[in-house]
Structure formats: structure tokens, C-alpha cells
C-alpha positions as CSV (number, residue, x, y, z in Angstrom):
1,M,101.2,124.7,123.9
2,K,104.9,124.0,124.1
3,L,104.6,123.6,127.9
4,I,101.8,121.0,127.4
5,R,103.9,119.0,124.9
6,Y,106.9,119.2,127.2
7,S,104.8,117.9,130.1
8,L,103.4,115.1,128.1
9,A,106.9,114.1,127.0
10,I,108.2,114.0,130.6
11,G,105.1,111.9,131.5
12,S,106.0,109.4,128.8
13,V,109.5,109.1,130.2
14,A,108.1,108.5,133.6
15,L,105.8,105.8,132.3
16,V,108.6,104.0,130.5
17,M,110.9,104.1,133.5
18,S,108.1,103.0,135.8
19,A,108.1,99.7,133.8
20,C,111.3,98.7,135.6
21,S,109.2,97.4,138.5
22,N,105.6,96.3,138.8
23,A,105.6,95.7,142.5
24,N,103.1,98.5,142.9
25,G,100.7,97.2,140.2
26,K,102.6,98.9,137.3
27,A,102.6,97.4,133.8
28,D,105.9,96.1,132.4
29,G,105.7,98.2,129.3
30,Y,103.7,101.0,127.7
31,G,103.2,101.9,124.1
32,N,100.8,102.4,121.2
33,F,99.3,100.1,118.5
34,E,100.6,100.2,115.0
35,A,99.8,98.5,111.7
36,T,101.7,98.1,108.4
37,E,100.1,100.8,106.2
38,I,100.4,100.5,102.4
39,T,99.8,103.4,100.1
40,V,98.5,102.2,96.7
41,S,99.5,104.5,93.9
42,A,98.6,104.9,90.2
43,E,100.8,103.0,87.8
44,N,99.8,104.9,84.8
45,N,98.7,108.4,83.6
46,G,95.1,109.3,82.6
47,K,91.6,109.8,83.8
48,L,90.1,107.6,86.6
49,M,87.2,106.1,84.7
50,Q,86.1,104.0,87.7
51,F,87.3,103.9,91.3
52,N,85.1,102.0,93.8
53,V,86.9,102.7,97.1
54,N,85.6,104.3,100.3
55,E,87.3,104.9,103.6
56,G,86.5,102.0,106.0
57,D,85.9,99.5,103.3
58,L,87.2,96.0,104.0
59,L,88.9,94.8,100.8
60,K,90.1,91.4,99.7
61,K,93.5,90.9,98.1
62,D,93.4,91.1,94.2
63,A,90.0,92.8,94.3
64,F,89.3,94.9,91.2
65,L,88.6,98.5,92.2
66,G,88.6,100.5,89.0
67,Y,90.7,101.5,86.0
68,I,92.5,104.4,84.3
69,D,91.4,105.4,80.8
70,T,93.1,103.0,78.3
71,I,91.7,104.3,75.0
72,P,95.0,106.1,74.0
73,L,96.9,102.9,74.7
74,A,94.5,100.7,72.8
75,L,94.6,103.0,69.8
76,K,98.4,102.9,69.8
77,R,98.3,99.2,70.1
78,D,96.0,98.9,67.1
79,Q,98.4,101.1,65.1
80,L,101.4,98.9,66.0
81,L,99.4,95.8,64.9
82,V,98.8,97.4,61.5
83,S,102.5,98.3,61.2
84,K,103.4,94.7,62.1
85,A,101.1,93.3,59.4
86,V,102.8,95.5,56.8
87,V,106.3,94.4,57.9
88,I,105.2,90.7,57.9
89,S,103.9,91.1,54.3
90,K,107.3,92.4,53.3
91,S,109.1,89.6,55.2
92,K,106.9,87.0,53.5
93,G,108.1,88.1,50.1
94,V,111.7,87.8,51.1
95,L,111.1,84.4,52.8
96,S,109.4,83.1,49.6
97,Q,112.6,84.0,47.7
98,I,114.6,82.0,50.2
99,D,112.2,79.1,49.9
100,V,112.7,79.1,46.1
101,L,116.5,79.2,46.5
102,N,116.5,76.4,49.1
103,A,114.5,74.3,46.6
104,K,117.2,75.0,44.0
105,L,119.9,74.2,46.5
106,K,118.3,70.8,47.3
107,T,118.2,70.0,43.5
108,A,121.8,71.0,43.1
109,N,122.9,68.8,46.0
110,I,121.1,65.8,44.4
111,N,123.0,66.6,41.1
112,K,126.2,66.7,43.1
113,N,125.6,63.3,44.6
114,R,124.6,61.9,41.2
115,T,127.7,63.3,39.5
116,Q,130.0,62.0,42.3
117,N,128.5,58.5,41.7
118,L,129.0,58.8,38.0
119,I,132.7,59.7,38.5
120,K,133.1,56.6,40.7
121,D,131.7,54.5,37.8
122,S,133.9,56.4,35.3
123,A,130.7,57.7,33.6
124,G,131.2,61.3,34.7
125,T,133.9,64.0,34.6
126,Q,135.4,66.3,37.2
127,K,134.3,69.3,35.1
128,Q,130.7,68.3,35.5
129,L,131.2,68.1,39.3
130,D,132.9,71.4,39.4
131,E,130.0,73.0,37.6
132,V,127.5,71.6,40.1
133,L,129.7,72.7,43.0
134,G,129.9,76.2,41.5
135,E,126.1,76.3,41.2
136,I,125.7,75.3,44.8
137,D,128.1,78.1,46.0
138,V,126.2,80.6,43.9
139,I,122.8,79.6,45.4
140,K,124.3,79.7,49.0
141,Q,125.6,83.2,48.4
142,Q,122.2,84.3,47.1
143,I,120.5,82.9,50.2
144,K,123.0,84.6,52.4
145,S,122.5,87.9,50.6
146,I,118.7,87.8,50.9
147,E,119.0,86.9,54.6
148,I,121.2,89.9,55.2
149,Q,118.6,92.1,53.4
150,N,115.8,90.5,55.6
151,A,117.7,91.2,58.9
152,P,116.4,94.8,59.2
153,V,112.8,93.5,58.7
154,V,113.3,90.8,61.4
155,N,114.7,93.5,63.8
156,E,111.7,95.7,63.0
157,L,109.3,92.9,63.8
158,R,111.1,92.3,67.1
159,S,111.0,96.0,67.9
160,I,107.2,96.1,67.3
161,D,106.7,93.0,69.5
162,V,108.6,94.7,72.3
163,Q,106.5,97.8,72.0
164,L,103.3,95.7,72.0
165,Q,104.5,94.0,75.2
166,Q,105.1,97.4,76.8
167,L,101.7,98.6,75.9
168,D,100.1,95.4,77.2
169,D,101.9,96.0,80.5
170,Q,100.7,99.6,80.6
171,I,97.1,98.5,79.9
172,Q,97.4,95.8,82.6
173,K,98.7,98.4,85.1
174,S,95.8,100.7,84.3
175,Q,93.7,98.3,86.3
176,I,93.5,99.2,90.0
177,V,93.9,95.9,91.9
178,N,94.0,95.8,95.7
179,P,97.4,94.3,96.8
180,V,96.5,93.0,100.3
181,N,93.6,92.1,102.6
182,G,92.8,95.1,104.8
183,T,90.8,98.1,105.7
184,V,90.9,101.4,103.7
185,L,92.3,104.0,106.0
186,A,92.3,107.0,103.7
187,K,91.2,107.8,100.1
188,Y,93.1,110.4,98.1
189,A,91.4,110.4,94.7
190,E,87.9,110.3,93.1
191,A,86.5,108.9,89.9
192,N,86.8,111.2,86.9
193,E,89.9,112.9,88.3
194,I,93.1,113.0,86.3
195,T,95.8,110.9,87.9
196,S,99.5,110.3,87.1
197,F,102.1,107.6,87.7
198,G,103.0,107.4,91.4
199,K,100.1,109.5,92.6
200,A,98.6,108.1,95.8
201,L,95.1,106.7,95.4
202,Y,94.3,105.2,98.8
203,K,95.9,103.8,102.0
204,I,95.2,100.4,103.3
205,A,96.3,98.3,106.3
206,D,95.5,94.8,107.6
207,L,93.8,95.5,111.0
208,S,93.0,91.9,111.8
209,S,96.3,91.7,113.6
210,M,97.8,94.7,115.3
211,E,101.3,95.5,116.4
212,L,101.9,97.0,119.9
213,R,105.3,98.7,120.2
214,V,106.3,99.1,123.8
215,Y,109.5,100.3,125.4
216,V,111.2,98.4,128.3
217,S,114.3,99.1,130.3
218,E,117.6,97.1,130.0
219,T,116.9,95.3,133.3
220,Q,113.7,93.8,131.8
221,L,115.3,92.3,128.7
222,P,116.4,89.0,130.4
223,N,112.6,88.4,131.1
224,L,111.7,88.8,127.4
225,K,112.2,86.5,124.4
226,I,110.8,86.0,120.9
227,G,107.6,84.0,120.9
228,Q,106.8,84.7,124.5
229,E,103.1,85.2,125.3
230,V,102.2,88.3,127.3
231,T,99.0,90.1,128.3
232,V,98.0,93.4,126.6
233,K,95.6,95.7,128.3
234,I,93.7,98.7,127.0
235,D,91.3,101.2,128.7
236,D,87.7,100.0,128.7
237,S,84.4,101.4,130.0
238,D,84.5,98.8,132.8
239,G,88.2,99.3,133.6
240,M,90.8,97.4,131.6
241,K,90.3,95.0,128.7
242,S,92.8,92.2,128.3
243,Y,94.2,90.5,125.1
244,K,96.7,87.8,124.5
245,G,99.8,88.9,122.7
246,T,103.0,87.4,121.4
247,I,106.4,89.0,121.3
248,Y,107.8,88.7,117.7
249,W,110.6,91.4,117.7
250,I,113.0,92.9,120.2
251,A,115.3,95.7,119.4
252,S,119.0,94.9,119.4
253,E,120.0,98.5,120.3
254,A,118.8,100.9,122.9
255,E,117.3,104.2,122.1
256,F,116.3,107.4,123.9
257,T,112.6,107.9,124.4
258,P,110.7,110.0,123.8
259,K,112.8,111.3,120.8
260,I,111.6,114.9,121.2
261,I,113.4,115.2,124.5
262,Q,116.8,116.8,123.8
263,T,118.1,117.8,127.2
264,K,121.1,116.0,128.5
265,E,119.4,115.0,131.7
266,E,116.4,113.3,130.1
267,R,118.4,111.7,127.3
268,V,119.9,109.2,129.8
269,A,116.7,107.2,129.7
270,L,117.8,104.3,127.5
271,V,115.1,101.9,126.6
272,Y,114.5,99.0,124.1
273,A,111.6,98.7,121.7
274,V,109.6,95.5,121.7
275,K,106.9,94.6,119.2
276,I,103.9,92.4,120.2
277,K,101.4,90.9,117.8
278,V,97.8,91.0,119.0
279,A,94.7,89.6,117.3
280,N,92.2,92.4,116.8
281,D,88.5,91.9,117.7
282,G,87.7,95.3,116.2
283,S,88.3,97.4,119.3
284,L,92.0,98.0,118.6
285,K,92.9,101.1,116.6
286,I,96.1,102.6,115.2
287,G,97.7,104.9,117.8
288,M,95.7,103.6,120.7
289,P,97.7,103.4,123.9
290,A,98.1,100.0,125.7
291,E,100.0,98.3,128.4
292,M,102.1,95.1,128.4
293,W,102.0,92.8,131.3
294,L,104.3,89.8,131.7
295,N,102.1,86.8,132.5
296,N,104.2,85.9,135.6
297,S,103.9,89.4,137.1
298,E,100.4,90.6,136.0
299,A,98.5,92.2,138.8
300,N,95.1,90.8,139.6
């Protein structure tokens, strides 16, 4: 088995190096198709009450696929709402006292203005004004004292509101919503199973557009640029099937390929990775081998 793998690796190097020249009908690059795969995981703990996913399904972005049991979260939320109602009732009693004192303060300020006007008309005394000012100071101190007593109640209300927001977020995340358009590649869970935060549920990838990663030699780099159109070929029952492709990424550093080759002699094969975007008509699959042909050098 090791001999077979070694032979295949040597063959891969030979294919890459043969891309240096297409004078004999050789392709300019060889590689395999890839796609950006996304593993969707559970964002909460509990039982999968519903999970409508099957391998091969074509899913739309934001599609609702199922949910994790939210009964414990809903019960806890109801309990917090009851606690909040109790705290609010306490706070209302305190606030009513402050309203009464504010009414007294308003009356005291009217008396102060009236007394000041009487003094201007020599119909009032400074003693009367001092008594009113003293009453105002007492009322303000009472209001301040009650507000200090009410501060823990206000903080408790804020704490309950934060807990409610956290529960609402957990309930929201109990819904399994598909993040991207794509095809389900693998399914890792079934309905009625117990899942946990971070556990993989399924894998999805957008296969409408595939990425072909090929390797080219340094001498070929001057002939390649971002946005350049190339021809991509795959094996077909009638020979080779051609697609239009566009180069959208070229590696800035060379690498050794294939990576499993470790001997000094074979590690001298330096190549550059190039990624090509190809529209998929349904025939292209992840891992499928393909060839890249530069349009000005494609063999007929």
C-alpha cells in the first residue's frame, strides 16, 4: 500500500512539472475541485425536537430546519417575569413616596417665592424665609434618602432585564436556521437526539460555483494574472469536457508539492498554487481532478 501511495505521489509531481510546457498537448496546470464547506453546529443544549435535513438537500439561506427543546428556557423566562413583577410592585411603592415628596417640594418652592416677594414689599420677615428654606432642604434630603433606598430595587430590575435578554437570545439560538445557500454534504445528527453547544449538526457547501486549485511552475507565473479567463477540462465519456474559468487568486509564495514527499531530491519541485472559479452545471464534484489550459495555448 505504501508503494502505491509513493508511486501516486511521484506521478503527481510529474504532472505538475509537465505543466511547464504544453508543446506536446500538455495542460498548463493540474489540480482538484474544492468548495467552501461550512459545518453548522448547535448553539444550545437539549433535545432536537425537529431537524428536517437530508444529505443532498439544496437549502436556501435563512431556511428554518428545526429547533432544540426550549421548554426549560421558557419556564425560566416565566419565573423571571414573575420576579420582575414583584420587584416592580416594590418599586412603585417607593416611587409613590417620591411623588408625594416632589409635590411637597413644589409647594415649598411656591411659598419661598411668595415669602421673597413679601420681604421685597416689607410685608415678610427673614425668619419666615429661613423656615421655608429649611423645609425645602428637609424635603430634598428625604427624596435623596428614598432614592438611595430604591437604588438596589432599580439594579435588581436591570439584572432581571439582562437575564431575560440572555434567555431570549438562547431561545432564538435554539432555532436551527441555515446560514448560506448550498447543498448538504453530510448530516451528523437526527431528530430526538440530545445535542450540545458546538456539536456538529450538518455540513453544507455552495456547489453552484466550484474552485479549482492547480499548481504551476515559476516560469508560468508571468502568463497568469487575477481575472484572467482560462479553460478548465474534466474527463468525460466522450473525451474531455470544457468549462470557462476565471483566475481569482495566485499564491504569493512557492510551496513543495505534493506535501507527502519528504526526500531531498523531490522537495526541489517548487510550485505556486492558483485558484480558478468555475460555474458548476452539476457535473463538477469536490475532489474531482481537472486540467487548466491557458486560452492562448489550448490544444485543439
